[in-house]
C-alpha positions as CSV (number, residue, x, y, z in Angstrom):
1,X,13.3,2.5,-0.6
2,X,11.5,4.5,-2.9
3,X,14.1,6.6,-5.2
4,X,13.9,5.2,-8.5
5,X,11.1,2.6,-7.5
6,X,7.7,1.5,-9.6
7,X,5.0,1.9,-7.2
8,X,1.3,1.9,-7.7
9,X,-1.1,3.7,-5.9
10,X,-4.6,2.4,-6.2
11,X,-7.3,4.9,-5.4
12,X,-5.4,8.0,-6.4
13,X,-8.3,10.3,-5.8
14,X,-8.9,9.2,-2.0
15,X,-8.0,11.0,1.0
16,X,-5.0,8.1,1.6
17,X,-3.9,8.0,-1.9
18,X,-3.3,11.5,-3.0
19,X,-1.3,12.4,0.2
20,X,0.6,9.1,-0.2
21,X,1.3,10.2,-3.8
22,X,2.7,13.6,-3.1
23,X,5.1,11.8,-0.2
24,X,6.1,9.3,-2.7
25,X,7.0,11.9,-5.7
26,X,9.3,13.9,-2.8
27,X,10.9,10.5,-2.4
28,X,12.3,10.0,-6.0
29,X,9.0,7.2,-6.9
30,X,8.1,6.5,-10.2
31,X,4.3,6.7,-9.5
32,X,1.2,4.8,-11.5
33,X,-1.7,5.5,-10.1
34,X,-5.6,4.3,-10.6
35,X,-8.9,6.7,-11.5
36,X,-12.0,5.2,-11.8
37,X,-15.0,7.9,-11.6
38,X,-13.7,10.9,-10.1
39,X,-10.2,13.4,-12.1
40,X,-6.5,13.3,-10.9
41,X,-6.6,15.7,-8.3
42,X,-2.5,16.3,-8.7
43,X,-1.3,17.5,-11.8
44,X,2.6,16.2,-12.6
45,X,4.0,14.6,-15.4
46,X,5.9,12.2,-12.8
47,X,2.2,10.4,-12.6
48,X,1.6,7.7,-14.8
49,X,-2.3,7.9,-14.3
50,X,-4.2,4.9,-15.6
51,X,-8.4,4.7,-15.4
52,X,-9.4,1.0,-14.4
53,X,-12.2,-0.8,-13.1
54,X,-10.4,-2.6,-10.5
55,X,-13.3,-5.3,-10.2
56,X,-12.1,-6.8,-13.4
57,X,-9.5,-9.3,-13.4
58,X,-7.8,-7.9,-16.8
59,X,-7.5,-4.4,-15.4
60,X,-5.8,-4.9,-12.3
61,X,-3.3,-7.2,-14.5
62,X,-2.8,-4.6,-16.6
63,X,-2.0,-2.0,-14.2
64,X,0.7,-3.9,-12.1
65,X,2.5,-5.0,-14.9
66,X,6.2,-4.0,-14.3
67,X,5.5,-2.3,-10.5
68,X,7.8,-3.4,-7.6
69,X,5.7,-2.3,-5.2
70,X,1.6,-1.7,-4.5
71,X,-0.6,0.4,-2.0
72,X,-4.0,-0.7,-2.1
73,X,-6.1,2.7,-1.1
74,X,-9.2,2.0,-3.3
75,X,-12.2,1.4,-1.6
76,X,-16.1,2.2,-1.7
77,X,-16.5,3.9,1.7
78,X,-18.8,6.6,2.8
79,X,-20.4,7.8,6.1
80,X,-22.4,6.7,8.9
81,X,-25.8,7.0,6.7
82,X,-24.7,5.2,3.6
83,X,-23.1,2.7,6.3
84,X,-26.5,1.8,8.1
85,X,-28.8,1.8,5.0
86,X,-26.8,0.1,2.3
87,X,-24.1,-2.3,4.2
88,X,-23.1,-4.1,1.1
89,X,-21.9,-1.4,-0.6
90,X,-18.7,-1.8,1.6
91,X,-18.6,-5.2,1.0
92,X,-18.8,-7.0,-2.8
93,X,-17.2,-4.5,-4.4
94,X,-14.3,-4.1,-2.2
95,X,-13.7,-8.2,-2.3
96,X,-13.6,-8.0,-5.5
97,X,-11.4,-5.2,-5.9
98,X,-9.1,-6.5,-3.1
99,X,-8.9,-10.0,-4.7
100,X,-8.5,-9.4,-8.0
101,X,-5.6,-6.8,-7.5
102,X,-3.6,-8.9,-4.9
103,X,-3.9,-12.2,-7.4
104,X,-2.8,-9.9,-9.8
105,X,0.3,-8.1,-7.8
106,X,1.3,-11.6,-6.6
107,X,1.4,-13.4,-10.6
108,X,3.6,-9.8,-11.8
109,X,6.0,-10.6,-8.7
110,X,5.1,-7.7,-6.8
111,X,8.2,-6.9,-4.2
112,X,5.8,-6.1,-1.2
113,X,1.9,-5.0,-1.0
114,X,0.1,-2.8,1.2
115,X,-3.1,-3.3,2.4
116,X,-5.2,-0.4,3.9
117,X,-7.6,-2.2,6.5
118,X,-9.9,-0.6,9.2
119,X,-10.1,-0.5,13.0
120,X,-14.0,-0.8,12.4
121,X,-12.8,-4.6,12.0
122,X,-12.0,-5.0,15.7
123,X,-14.2,-6.3,18.3
124,X,-16.0,-4.7,21.2
125,X,-13.4,-3.7,23.7
126,X,-15.3,-0.8,25.7
127,X,-13.4,2.2,26.3
128,X,-10.0,0.4,26.2
129,X,-7.6,0.6,23.4
130,X,-7.7,-2.4,21.3
131,X,-4.6,-4.3,20.3
132,X,-3.6,-5.7,17.2
133,X,-3.8,-9.5,18.4
134,X,-7.3,-8.8,19.3
135,X,-9.0,-8.4,15.6
136,X,-10.3,-11.7,15.5
137,X,-11.4,-12.0,19.5
138,X,-14.8,-11.7,18.5
139,X,-17.2,-10.2,16.1
140,X,-17.1,-6.7,15.2
141,X,-19.9,-4.5,16.2
142,X,-22.8,-5.0,14.9
143,X,-23.1,-1.7,13.1
144,X,-19.8,-2.5,11.4
145,X,-20.3,-6.2,11.0
146,X,-20.0,-6.1,7.1
147,X,-17.5,-3.9,6.5
148,X,-15.3,-5.2,9.6
149,X,-15.7,-8.9,8.3
150,X,-14.8,-8.0,4.4
151,X,-11.7,-6.0,6.2
152,X,-10.6,-9.3,8.2
153,X,-11.2,-11.3,5.0
154,X,-8.9,-9.4,2.8
155,X,-6.1,-9.0,6.1
156,X,-6.7,-12.8,5.9
157,X,-5.4,-13.2,2.4
158,X,-2.4,-10.8,2.8
159,X,-1.3,-13.3,5.6
160,X,-1.8,-16.1,3.4
161,X,0.0,-14.7,0.3
162,X,2.9,-13.7,2.6
163,X,3.1,-16.7,4.5
164,X,1.1,-19.6,3.8
165,X,2.1,-20.1,0.0
166,X,5.5,-20.5,-1.9
167,X,7.0,-18.1,-3.5
168,X,5.3,-15.9,-0.7
169,X,4.9,-12.0,-1.5
170,X,5.5,-9.7,1.5
171,X,2.3,-8.2,2.6
172,X,1.5,-5.0,5.4
173,X,-1.7,-4.6,6.7
174,X,-2.2,-0.9,8.2
175,X,-5.1,-0.4,10.7
176,X,-5.4,3.3,11.1
177,X,-7.4,5.2,13.2
178,X,-10.2,8.1,11.6
179,X,-7.9,9.9,9.3
180,X,-8.6,13.8,8.5
181,X,-6.8,16.2,6.6
182,X,-6.3,18.3,2.9
183,X,-8.4,16.1,-0.2
184,X,-10.6,14.3,2.5
185,X,-14.1,13.9,1.4
186,X,-16.1,16.9,2.2
187,X,-19.4,16.6,0.2
188,X,-22.0,16.2,3.2
189,X,-23.7,12.8,1.0
190,X,-20.1,11.0,1.6
191,X,-18.0,12.7,4.5
192,X,-17.2,11.5,7.5
193,X,-17.2,13.5,10.8
194,X,-14.0,15.5,11.2
195,X,-14.3,16.7,7.4
196,X,-18.1,17.4,7.8
197,X,-17.2,19.7,10.9
198,X,-14.3,21.3,8.9
199,X,-16.8,22.2,6.0
200,X,-19.5,23.3,8.2
201,X,-17.2,25.7,10.5
202,X,-15.4,26.9,7.4
203,X,-19.0,27.8,5.7
204,X,-19.9,29.7,8.6
205,X,-23.3,27.0,9.4
206,X,-25.5,28.8,12.5
207,X,-27.7,27.2,13.9
208,X,-25.6,23.8,13.3
209,X,-27.5,20.4,13.7
210,X,-24.9,17.4,14.7
211,X,-26.2,13.9,14.3
212,X,-26.0,12.0,17.7
213,X,-25.2,13.2,21.2
214,X,-21.6,14.5,20.2
215,X,-20.1,12.5,22.7
216,X,-18.7,9.6,21.0
217,X,-15.0,9.2,21.2
218,X,-12.6,9.0,18.1
219,X,-8.9,8.3,17.5
220,X,-8.3,11.0,15.2
221,X,-4.7,11.1,13.2
222,X,-3.5,14.0,10.8
223,X,-2.8,12.6,7.2
224,X,0.9,13.6,7.2
225,X,1.2,11.4,10.2
226,X,-0.5,8.5,9.2
227,X,1.4,8.6,5.8
228,X,4.8,8.7,7.8
229,X,3.6,5.9,9.9
230,X,2.6,3.6,7.1
231,X,5.8,4.2,5.0
232,X,8.0,3.6,8.2
233,X,5.9,0.1,8.8
234,X,6.0,-1.0,4.9
235,X,9.8,-0.1,4.7
236,X,10.8,-2.0,7.9
237,X,8.5,-5.2,7.2
238,X,10.3,-8.1,5.2
239,X,7.2,-11.0,5.6
240,X,4.0,-9.9,7.0
241,X,2.8,-7.8,9.7
242,X,-0.5,-5.8,10.7
243,X,-0.2,-2.5,12.9
244,X,-2.2,-0.2,14.0
245,X,-1.6,3.7,13.0
246,X,-3.3,6.3,15.1
247,X,-2.6,9.4,17.3
248,X,-3.2,7.4,20.2
249,X,-5.7,10.5,22.1
250,X,-9.3,9.8,22.1
251,X,-11.7,12.8,21.9
252,X,-15.2,13.5,21.3
253,X,-17.0,15.1,18.4
254,X,-18.2,18.1,20.8
255,X,-14.2,18.5,21.4
256,X,-13.6,18.5,17.9
257,X,-16.5,20.9,17.0
258,X,-15.1,23.5,19.6
259,X,-11.8,23.3,18.8
260,X,-12.8,24.2,15.3
261,X,-14.8,27.2,16.3
262,X,-12.3,28.3,18.7
263,X,-9.6,28.4,15.8
264,X,-12.1,30.0,13.5
265,X,-13.1,32.6,15.6
266,X,-17.1,32.2,15.1
267,X,-17.8,33.2,18.6
268,X,-21.3,32.1,19.5
269,X,-22.4,29.1,17.6
270,X,-26.0,27.4,18.3
271,X,-25.4,24.0,18.1
272,X,-28.3,21.3,18.4
273,X,-27.4,17.6,18.7
274,X,-29.9,15.2,17.2
275,X,-29.9,11.7,18.6
276,X,-32.7,10.6,16.3
277,X,-30.2,10.4,13.4
278,X,-27.9,7.1,12.9
279,X,-24.8,7.2,15.3
280,X,-22.1,4.8,15.4
281,X,-20.2,3.2,18.6
282,X,-19.8,5.3,21.5
283,X,-16.0,4.9,21.8
284,X,-13.5,3.6,19.6
285,X,-9.9,3.7,20.1
286,X,-7.1,1.4,19.0
287,X,-3.5,0.7,20.7
288,X,-0.7,2.2,19.7
289,X,2.1,0.6,21.8
290,X,3.1,-1.8,19.2
291,X,3.6,0.6,16.4
292,X,6.1,2.7,18.9
293,X,7.9,-0.7,20.3
294,X,8.4,-2.3,16.9
295,X,8.5,0.3,14.4
296,X,9.4,3.6,16.5
297,X,6.4,5.5,15.1
298,X,4.5,7.9,17.2
299,X,2.5,10.8,15.7
300,X,3.4,14.4,15.7
301,X,0.6,16.8,14.9
302,X,-1.5,17.8,17.7
303,X,-5.6,18.2,17.0
304,X,-5.3,21.8,16.6
305,X,-2.7,22.2,14.6
306,X,-4.1,19.1,12.2
307,X,-7.6,20.9,12.1
308,X,-5.9,24.6,11.4
309,X,-3.8,23.2,8.5
310,X,-7.3,21.2,7.5
311,X,-9.5,24.3,8.1
312,X,-7.4,26.5,5.8
313,X,-7.0,23.7,3.1
314,X,-10.8,23.7,2.5
315,X,-10.8,27.4,2.6
316,X,-8.2,27.9,-0.4
317,X,-9.4,24.5,-1.7
318,X,-12.3,22.7,-0.5
319,X,-15.0,24.5,-2.3
320,X,-13.8,23.5,-6.0
321,X,-12.5,19.9,-4.5
322,X,-14.4,17.5,-6.6
323,X,-15.7,15.6,-4.0
């Protein structure tokens, strides 16, 4: 599908974007990639980098001109502290970027469009993995309310372009669990929990203070598996679909940290859990049955293998990584 195709990756320096570009290049795609504040992370003559502001309609029109497929991986994201203290930082710029780029893609007659949504947009489901058809069954958790409804709004736009107007533009919505791996955000100001733990173990931090109880449960998917799942779905969808892409296994923060310490061979590490710091919801899991039954996708990388690869990558590249 991608051999010789012209593919735009919006958000080329993020975890998804940079790993997606590497995969597309291996599949023979002609990649155009957007930059904003951060420099390019992959130096390759086959990549056509464009520095743009995706909140600008004119920039969006220029960057989608002549492309076949669009992967919208650009987003204003951050960790729990920023989400709690500045919730609108996840709303206003993201709504602008997504509405402008999708309209530009439609006007440019893009053949198919992919939007990366979020499992944070789902309503509470207690300790049960939530299914795709439950997205609008209730409000998101309060802590995710702003970013959750932003993602939902863009999901509705995707369905509208694919099903409610003529001619349609096929759209794919991917709802990931917690992705981790090479090129993640390791900066303590912006990192999510897995990347933060990788950095702290790699640097030999001891004692280690962890926000929360450490008993929060998440589904972690290694980035290579996520890219596999996203492209599998993207190839197959002809009109519109929204699909969970996850490992299907729930793990606690404590389990992740213990696995990392064991892989690293750190020995005795004193870990203090600070329950006064911002915490998210205790359990967030998404159901993977639809992705497996409809598209034949199942994650392959074990937590230990994924963490080991990420730890090794961080040791070799992470300290000079710009984020």
